[in-house]
C-alpha positions in Angstrom: -51.4 29.5 -24.9 -47.8 30.8 -24.4 -44.7 30.5 -26.6 -42.3 27.9 -25.3 -38.7 28.4 -26.3 -37.0 25.1 -27.2 -33.7 26.2 -25.7 -35.4 26.7 -22.3 -37.1 23.2 -22.1 -35.8 21.2 -19.2 -35.3 17.4 -19.4 -38.7 16.5 -17.9 -40.5 18.8 -20.4 -38.6 17.3 -23.3 -39.6 13.8 -22.1 -43.2 14.8 -22.0 -43.0 16.2 -25.5 -41.0 13.4 -27.2 -42.1 10.3 -25.2 -45.9 10.7 -25.6 -47.8 7.9 -23.9 -50.8 6.0 -25.3 -52.3 5.1 -21.8 -52.2 1.4 -22.7 -50.5 0.2 -19.5 -53.4 1.4 -17.3 -55.9 -1.0 -19.0 -53.6 -3.9 -20.0 -54.6 -6.3 -17.2 -58.4 -5.7 -17.9 -57.8 -6.2 -21.6 -56.0 -9.5 -21.0 -59.1 -10.8 -19.1 -61.4 -9.7 -22.0 -59.3 -11.5 -24.6 -59.1 -14.7 -22.4 -62.9 -14.8 -22.2 -63.2 -14.3 -26.0 -60.8 -17.2 -26.6 -62.7 -19.4 -24.1 -66.3 -18.5 -24.8 -66.4 -17.2 -28.4 -69.6 -15.5 -29.5 -71.1 -15.7 -26.0 -68.4 -13.5 -24.7 -68.8 -11.0 -27.6 -72.5 -10.7 -26.9 -72.0 -10.2 -23.2 -69.4 -7.5 -23.7 -71.6 -5.7 -26.2 -74.3 -5.5 -23.4 -71.7 -4.5 -20.8 -69.6 -2.0 -22.8 -71.9 -0.8 -25.6 -75.3 -1.2 -24.0 -76.4 -3.0 -27.1 -78.1 -6.4 -27.4 -76.5 -8.1 -30.3 -78.4 -10.7 -32.3 -76.5 -11.5 -35.4 -72.8 -10.7 -35.0 -72.4 -11.1 -38.8 -73.8 -8.0 -40.4 -72.3 -8.4 -43.9 -75.8 -8.2 -45.4 -76.4 -4.8 -43.7 -73.2 -3.4 -45.3 -74.3 -4.6 -48.7 -77.7 -2.8 -48.2 -76.1 0.4 -46.9 -74.8 1.3 -50.3 -78.4 1.7 -51.4 -79.5 3.6 -48.3 -76.8 6.1 -47.6 -77.3 9.6 -48.9 -76.1 10.1 -52.6 -73.7 12.8 -51.8 -72.1 10.8 -49.0 -71.8 7.7 -51.2 -70.2 9.8 -54.0 -67.6 11.2 -51.5 -66.9 7.6 -50.3 -66.4 6.3 -53.8 -64.2 9.3 -54.8 -62.0 8.9 -51.7 -61.9 5.1 -52.3 -60.7 5.5 -55.8 -57.9 7.8 -54.7 -56.8 5.6 -51.9 -56.9 2.5 -54.1 -54.8 4.2 -56.8 -52.2 5.3 -54.3 -51.9 1.8 -52.7 -51.7 0.1 -56.0 -48.4 2.0 -56.5 -47.1 0.4 -53.3 -47.6 -3.2 -54.3 -44.2 -4.8 -54.5 -43.2 -6.8 -57.6 -41.5 -10.2 -57.7 -37.9 -10.2 -59.2 -35.2 -12.6 -60.2 -31.6 -11.7 -61.2 -28.3 -13.3 -61.9 -25.4 -13.0 -59.4 -22.4 -14.6 -61.0 -24.4 -17.6 -62.1 -26.6 -17.7 -59.0 -30.2 -17.0 -59.9 -31.6 -15.1 -56.9 -34.8 -13.2 -56.2 -37.7 -12.4 -54.1 -41.4 -13.1 -54.4 -44.4 -11.6 -52.6 -47.7 -13.3 -51.7 -50.7 -12.0 -49.9 -51.9 -13.2 -46.5 -54.9 -15.5 -46.5 -57.0 -13.5 -44.0 -56.9 -10.0 -42.6 -58.8 -8.4 -39.8 -59.6 -4.7 -39.9 -60.9 -2.7 -37.0 -63.1 0.2 -38.0 -63.9 2.5 -35.1 -67.5 3.5 -34.4 -69.9 3.5 -31.5 -71.0 7.1 -30.8 -69.2 8.4 -33.9 -68.9 7.3 -37.6 -65.5 6.8 -39.3 -66.1 5.7 -42.9 -62.6 7.0 -43.7 -60.9 4.6 -41.4 -62.8 1.7 -43.0 -61.5 2.7 -46.4 -58.0 3.1 -45.1 -57.9 -0.3 -43.4 -59.7 -2.4 -46.0 -58.4 -1.1 -49.4 -54.7 -1.9 -48.8 -55.7 -5.5 -47.9 -57.8 -5.8 -51.0 -55.1 -4.3 -53.2 -52.6 -6.8 -51.7 -54.8 -9.6 -52.8 -55.8 -11.0 -49.4 -58.3 -13.9 -49.8 -60.7 -12.8 -47.0 -60.9 -9.4 -45.4 -63.0 -9.3 -42.3 -64.0 -6.0 -40.6 -65.1 -5.5 -37.0 -66.9 -2.3 -36.0 -68.6 -1.5 -32.7 -72.3 -2.4 -32.3 -75.0 0.3 -32.0 -78.8 0.5 -32.1 -78.1 1.8 -35.7 -74.6 1.4 -37.0 -73.6 4.3 -39.2 -74.8 3.6 -42.8 -71.8 5.7 -44.0 -69.3 3.4 -42.3 -71.1 0.3 -43.6 -71.2 1.7 -47.1 -67.5 2.5 -46.9 -66.7 -1.1 -45.8 -68.7 -2.4 -48.8 -67.2 0.0 -51.3 -63.7 -0.8 -50.0 -64.3 -4.5 -50.9 -64.4 -6.3 -47.5 -65.7 -9.9 -47.5 -67.4 -9.9 -44.1 -68.5 -7.5 -41.4 -69.1 -8.1 -37.7 -70.7 -5.9 -35.1 -68.2 -6.1 -32.3 -66.0 -3.4 -30.8 -63.2 -2.7 -28.4 -60.7 -5.2 -27.1 -63.1 -8.1 -27.6 -63.1 -7.3 -31.4 -59.3 -7.6 -31.6 -59.5 -10.8 -29.6 -62.1 -12.2 -32.0 -60.2 -11.2 -35.1 -57.0 -12.7 -33.7 -58.2 -16.0 -32.4 -61.6 -16.5 -34.0 -65.0 -17.4 -32.6 -67.9 -19.5 -34.0 -68.8 -16.5 -36.2 -65.7 -14.4 -36.7 -62.7 -15.9 -38.6 -59.2 -16.0 -37.1 -57.0 -13.7 -39.1 -53.3 -13.6 -40.0 -53.0 -9.9 -39.3 -55.1 -7.4 -37.4 -54.9 -3.7 -38.2 -56.7 -0.4 -37.6 -56.9 2.5 -35.2 -58.9 2.6 -32.0 -58.9 3.8 -28.4 -56.4 2.6 -25.7 -58.5 -0.6 -25.1 -58.1 -1.5 -28.8 -54.4 -0.6 -28.7 -53.8 -2.7 -25.5 -55.6 -5.6 -27.1 -53.3 -5.4 -30.2 -50.4 -5.5 -27.8 -51.8 -8.6 -26.2 -52.3 -10.6 -29.4 -49.1 -9.4 -31.0 -46.9 -12.5 -31.6 -49.9 -14.8 -32.1 -50.9 -12.6 -35.1 -49.3 -9.8 -36.9 -50.4 -6.2 -36.2 -49.7 -2.9 -37.9 -48.4 -1.0 -34.8 -49.5 0.3 -31.4 -51.0 3.8 -32.0 -52.1 6.3 -29.4 -53.8 9.7 -29.6 -53.6 11.5 -32.9 -50.8 14.1 -33.4 -49.8 17.0 -35.7 -46.5 19.0 -35.7 -46.4 22.0 -38.1 -43.0 23.4 -39.1 -43.4 27.0 -40.4 -41.1 29.8 -41.4 -41.7 33.5 -41.6 -43.6 33.1 -44.9 -46.4 30.9 -43.4 -49.9 32.2 -43.2 -50.8 32.1 -39.4 -54.5 31.6 -40.2 -53.8 28.4 -42.2 -51.3 27.1 -39.6 -53.8 27.7 -36.8 -56.6 26.1 -38.8 -54.7 22.8 -39.0 -53.7 22.9 -35.3 -57.3 23.5 -34.3 -58.5 20.7 -36.6 -56.1 18.3 -35.1 -57.0 19.2 -31.6 -60.7 18.5 -32.1 -60.0 14.7 -32.4 -59.7 14.1 -28.7 -58.6 15.7 -25.4 -55.5 13.6 -25.5 -54.5 14.7 -29.0 -51.2 16.6 -29.5 -51.2 19.6 -31.9 -48.2 21.8 -32.1 -46.2 24.4 -34.1 -42.4 24.9 -34.2 -41.1 28.0 -35.9 -38.1 30.3 -35.8 -40.3 33.4 -36.3 -41.6 34.9 -33.1 -44.0 37.1 -35.1 -45.6 34.0 -36.7 -45.7 32.2 -33.3 -47.6 35.1 -31.7 -50.0 35.5 -34.7 -50.8 31.7 -34.6 -51.6 31.8 -30.9 -54.0 34.7 -31.5 -55.6 32.8 -34.5 -55.9 29.6 -32.5 -57.8 31.3 -29.8 -60.2 33.0 -32.3 -60.8 29.9 -34.4 -61.3 27.5 -31.4 -64.0 29.8 -30.1 -65.9 29.2 -33.4 -65.8 25.4 -33.3 -68.5 23.1 -32.0 -65.9 21.0 -30.2 -64.2 24.0 -28.5 -64.0 22.3 -25.1 -62.1 19.3 -26.6 -59.9 21.6 -28.6 -58.8 23.7 -25.7 -58.2 20.7 -23.5 -56.0 19.1 -26.2 -54.0 22.2 -26.6 -53.1 22.1 -22.9 -51.3 18.8 -23.3 -47.5 18.9 -22.8 -46.8 17.8 -26.4 -49.1 20.5 -27.8 -48.4 24.2 -28.1 -46.2 26.7 -29.9 -42.5 26.1 -29.8 -40.0 28.8 -30.7 -36.6 27.7 -32.2 -33.5 29.9 -32.6 -33.3 28.9 -36.3 -35.1 26.7 -38.8 -32.3 24.3 -38.4 -33.2 23.9 -34.8 -36.8 23.6 -35.8 -36.0 20.7 -38.1 -34.0 18.9 -35.4 -37.0 19.4 -33.0 -39.4 18.0 -35.6 -37.2 15.0 -36.3 -37.0 14.2 -32.6 -40.8 14.7 -32.2 -41.4 12.1 -35.0 -45.0 13.2 -35.5 -47.8 11.2 -36.8 -48.7 14.1 -39.1 -45.9 16.5 -40.2 -47.0 19.7 -41.9 -44.3 21.9 -43.5 -45.4 25.4 -44.5 -42.2 27.2 -45.5 -40.5 28.9 -48.5 -38.1 25.9 -48.9 -40.2 23.1 -47.6 -38.2 20.4 -49.6 -35.0 21.5 -47.9 -36.6 21.2 -44.5 -38.1 17.8 -45.4 -34.7 16.5 -46.3 -33.6 17.2 -42.7 -36.5 15.4 -41.1 -36.4 11.6 -41.4 -39.0 10.6 -38.9 -42.7 11.3 -39.6 -45.8 9.2 -40.3 -47.2 11.3 -43.2 -45.8 14.6 -44.5 -47.9 17.5 -45.9 -46.0 20.1 -47.9 -47.2 23.6 -48.6 -50.2 25.8 -47.7 -52.7 23.8 -49.8 -52.0 20.4 -48.2 -54.0 20.3 -45.0 -53.9 17.2 -42.9 -57.6 16.8 -43.5 -56.8 16.0 -47.2 -54.8 12.9 -46.0 -57.4 12.1 -43.4 -60.1 11.6 -46.0 -59.3 11.6 -49.7 -55.9 12.4 -51.2 -54.8 8.8 -51.2 -52.0 8.0 -48.7 -53.1 6.0 -45.6 -54.2 7.8 -42.4 -53.5 4.9 -40.1 -50.1 6.1 -38.8 -47.6 5.6 -36.0 -47.9 7.9 -33.0 -45.9 8.6 -29.8 -42.6 8.7 -31.6 -43.3 5.4 -33.5 -42.3 7.1 -36.7 -38.7 6.6 -35.6 -39.2 2.9 -36.2 -42.1 2.2 -38.5 -44.2 3.7 -41.3 -47.9 3.9 -41.8 -50.3 1.2 -42.8 -49.8 0.1 -46.4 -50.0 -2.9 -48.7 -46.8 -4.3 -47.0 -48.7 -5.3 -43.8 -50.9 -7.7 -45.9 -48.1 -9.5 -47.7 -45.3 -11.9 -46.9 -42.1 -12.4 -48.9 -40.0 -15.4 -49.8 -36.5 -15.4 -51.3 -35.8 -17.7 -54.2 -32.5 -19.1 -55.3 -31.3 -21.5 -58.0 -27.6 -22.4 -58.2 -26.0 -24.3 -61.1 -23.1 -26.7 -60.7 -20.5 -24.0 -61.5 -21.9 -21.4 -59.1 -22.1 -24.0 -56.3 -18.5 -25.1 -57.0 -17.3 -21.5 -56.7 -18.9 -21.2 -53.3 -18.2 -24.6 -52.0 -15.0 -23.8 -50.1 -16.6 -20.8 -48.4 -19.7 -22.8 -47.4 -17.8 -25.9 -46.1 -15.2 -23.7 -44.2 -17.9 -21.7 -42.4 -20.1 -24.9 -41.7 -17.1 -26.7 -40.1 -16.2 -23.6 -38.1 -19.7 -23.7 -36.7 -19.4 -27.4 -35.9 -22.0 -28.4 -38.5 -20.3 -31.2 -40.4 -23.4 -32.4 -42.2 -23.9 -29.0 -43.7 -20.4 -29.2 -45.2 -21.0 -32.7 -46.4 -24.3 -31.8 -48.1 -22.2 -29.7 -50.4 -19.4 -32.2 -50.9 -21.8 -35.0 -51.9 -22.7 -32.9 -55.0 -19.2 -33.2 -56.3 
């Protein structure tokens, strides 16, 4: 790895850094065909795709009973960790639940109320790997929101991870289905003989899953379109290079497409972090993946002329995970508006948020943090405004209402007010 100076980046390099692609377009047409088959053929298509893509013959698509049993079969230490993480995630998301309110505005009683969606679909990644943490992050906000029925889809396997199934059960899901990829998103969106159609579909996945969410968006709500995982660390001269490097290496082990970067105004810290990354990567089991991820355009060590420039760079980067390790981390945070989840100080590794500290790890990538926040209770609720006007308050507004209605050519609107007087 080499230090890249921000001032020397050309326009094409900046585009590669800040406009990170998810790879969705390359599979969009194939995904559309998969979803069409799921809509037309239901469970038959799900079983065929399981054979084709997962090399698994699926009998019962509904495996809710397996999830219920998994709590008794998973190792005790794993179950304890799942329950501890679940408690923290639940406590945090309960603080996010919005409250109904009513207030008086010059005699007009106005307010807003919130109600949960009836059904929610959560995608829990799986297949060759186990992600119990993603199951917790997807299901718990829906349960806290009060969704009537939470359905989970997770990829089929000869033996689905007991840890993932136990996490789904501990989180409080109502039903679980062994179906993965784009076909799972199609099933949760439109329903099959076995899988219920849902009002919202959420959860992380590969580019096939992301492309499927893009296809069903509009027919159902989704959280957002997320791509490969990302970390940007902002560090000043006080940062410990060993800790900075540890987080960068950890992020890079996700996938070869991951982005993992540092921006600093200290050339000494930059050089030390590069040395540490090389040493630490050589000690990791997924060294090949780590080194490949660190070669991505959006990865690497970026040198700013000042911490002000570093903050501007970080805000434009809009990272999924933003780590700030600096003497005055709060001041830097105040200057960075766009980030999925922020980790402050040397004892807040991204891994804490990935698993157990409480905030959700389903977060926007590819600059999405400029527009949207991470998965929360909000995605599982809808709001209505409420208003009650008495005679005096309507009378006070009547001229404004009738004048605007007639200006728009909507005479009946104006008359609907006049009739009351």
